[in-house]
C-alpha positions as CSV (number, residue, x, y, z in Angstrom):
1,X,71.1,35.3,-27.5
2,X,67.9,33.3,-28.1
3,X,66.0,32.3,-25.0
4,X,64.0,29.1,-24.3
5,X,60.3,29.4,-23.4
6,X,59.2,27.5,-20.3
7,X,57.1,25.2,-22.5
8,X,60.2,24.4,-24.7
9,X,62.3,23.7,-21.6
10,X,59.5,21.4,-20.3
11,X,59.3,19.6,-23.6
12,X,63.1,19.1,-23.9
13,X,63.6,17.9,-20.4
14,X,60.4,16.2,-19.5
15,X,60.1,18.4,-16.4
16,X,56.6,19.9,-15.9
17,X,56.4,23.7,-15.9
18,X,55.2,23.6,-12.3
19,X,58.4,21.9,-11.3
20,X,60.4,24.5,-13.2
21,X,58.7,27.3,-11.4
22,X,59.3,25.5,-8.1
23,X,63.0,25.1,-8.9
24,X,63.1,28.8,-9.8
25,X,61.5,29.7,-6.5
26,X,64.2,27.7,-4.7
27,X,66.9,29.5,-6.7
28,X,68.1,26.4,-8.5
29,X,67.4,27.9,-11.9
30,X,66.5,31.4,-13.0
31,X,64.5,32.9,-15.8
32,X,66.0,35.8,-17.5
33,X,63.0,37.4,-19.2
34,X,59.3,37.0,-19.9
35,X,57.4,36.9,-23.1
36,X,53.9,37.8,-22.1
37,X,53.3,35.7,-19.0
38,X,55.7,32.9,-20.0
39,X,59.1,32.7,-18.4
40,X,62.2,32.7,-20.7
41,X,65.4,30.8,-19.9
42,X,69.0,30.8,-21.2
43,X,70.0,27.6,-22.9
44,X,72.3,26.8,-19.9
45,X,69.1,25.8,-18.0
46,X,69.1,22.5,-19.9
47,X,72.5,21.6,-18.3
48,X,71.3,22.9,-14.9
49,X,68.2,20.7,-15.0
50,X,70.3,17.7,-16.1
51,X,72.5,18.2,-13.0
52,X,69.5,18.6,-10.8
53,X,68.1,15.3,-12.1
54,X,71.5,13.6,-11.6
55,X,71.7,14.9,-8.1
56,X,68.2,13.7,-7.3
57,X,69.1,10.2,-8.7
58,X,72.1,10.1,-6.5
59,X,70.1,11.0,-3.4
60,X,71.2,14.6,-2.9
61,X,68.6,17.0,-1.3
62,X,67.6,20.0,-3.4
63,X,69.5,22.1,-0.8
64,X,72.7,20.2,-1.4
65,X,72.1,20.4,-5.1
66,X,71.8,24.2,-4.9
67,X,75.3,24.3,-3.5
68,X,76.6,22.6,-6.7
69,X,76.1,25.7,-8.8
70,X,78.5,28.6,-9.0
71,X,77.4,32.2,-8.8
72,X,77.2,32.2,-12.6
73,X,74.8,29.2,-12.6
74,X,77.3,26.8,-14.0
75,X,78.1,23.5,-12.3
76,X,80.7,23.9,-9.5
77,X,80.8,20.4,-8.0
78,X,82.3,19.5,-4.6
79,X,84.5,16.6,-5.3
80,X,84.7,15.5,-1.6
81,X,80.9,15.6,-1.4
82,X,80.6,13.5,-4.5
83,X,83.1,11.0,-3.1
84,X,81.1,10.8,0.1
85,X,77.8,10.2,-1.7
86,X,79.4,7.6,-4.0
87,X,80.7,5.7,-0.9
88,X,77.1,5.8,0.6
89,X,75.8,4.5,-2.7
90,X,78.3,1.7,-2.6
91,X,77.1,0.7,0.9
92,X,73.5,0.9,-0.3
93,X,74.2,-1.2,-3.3
94,X,76.0,-3.8,-1.2
95,X,73.0,-4.0,1.2
96,X,70.5,-4.2,-1.6
97,X,72.5,-6.9,-3.4
98,X,72.6,-9.0,-0.2
99,X,68.8,-8.5,0.2
100,X,68.1,-9.4,-3.4
101,X,70.2,-12.6,-3.1
102,X,68.5,-13.6,0.1
103,X,65.0,-13.1,-1.4
104,X,66.0,-15.1,-4.5
105,X,67.2,-17.9,-2.2
106,X,64.0,-17.9,-0.2
107,X,61.9,-17.9,-3.3
108,X,63.7,-21.0,-4.6
109,X,64.5,-22.7,-1.2
110,X,63.7,-26.4,-1.1
111,X,62.8,-26.3,2.6
112,X,59.2,-27.4,3.3
113,X,58.4,-24.1,5.0
114,X,60.0,-20.7,4.8
115,X,60.4,-20.8,8.6
116,X,62.6,-23.9,8.2
117,X,65.0,-22.0,5.9
118,X,68.0,-20.7,7.8
119,X,68.5,-17.8,5.3
120,X,64.9,-16.7,5.7
121,X,65.2,-16.7,9.4
122,X,68.5,-14.6,9.2
123,X,66.6,-12.3,6.8
124,X,63.8,-11.9,9.4
125,X,66.3,-11.2,12.2
126,X,68.1,-8.6,10.0
127,X,64.7,-7.0,9.3
128,X,63.9,-7.0,13.0
129,X,67.3,-5.4,13.8
130,X,68.3,-8.1,16.2
131,X,71.8,-9.7,16.0
132,X,72.0,-13.5,15.7
133,X,72.5,-15.3,19.0
134,X,76.0,-16.9,19.2
135,X,74.6,-20.4,19.9
136,X,71.9,-20.4,17.2
137,X,72.1,-22.9,14.4
138,X,70.9,-22.7,10.8
């Protein structure tokens, strides 16, 4: 089997060698040999690094990510955990969509002042964490 040098892995993945060494220190990936002072990796490391990046994009911690590998280093994903994170992303997307729409409205609002815009005032209340009073208008 031909191994990949740490420089080759870095070039193929765009991940700096220092990060690769850090991931190895955490046990997320493992080198299998050395050529001189340079770490050597099995080709599977490319898949492992892709999964690590995917997990980071999805908001998983590196600790949670480490649990997504089997003893053989191959992906072993927890479907319930993936569903849970997908649900959290749905909630985050909904909140960000609402925020984006409110900001666009405020940017284009014809009110003479932002403080006269009901949507802007609701946005400020939301940012302050205060519920809207029942008798408030606008």
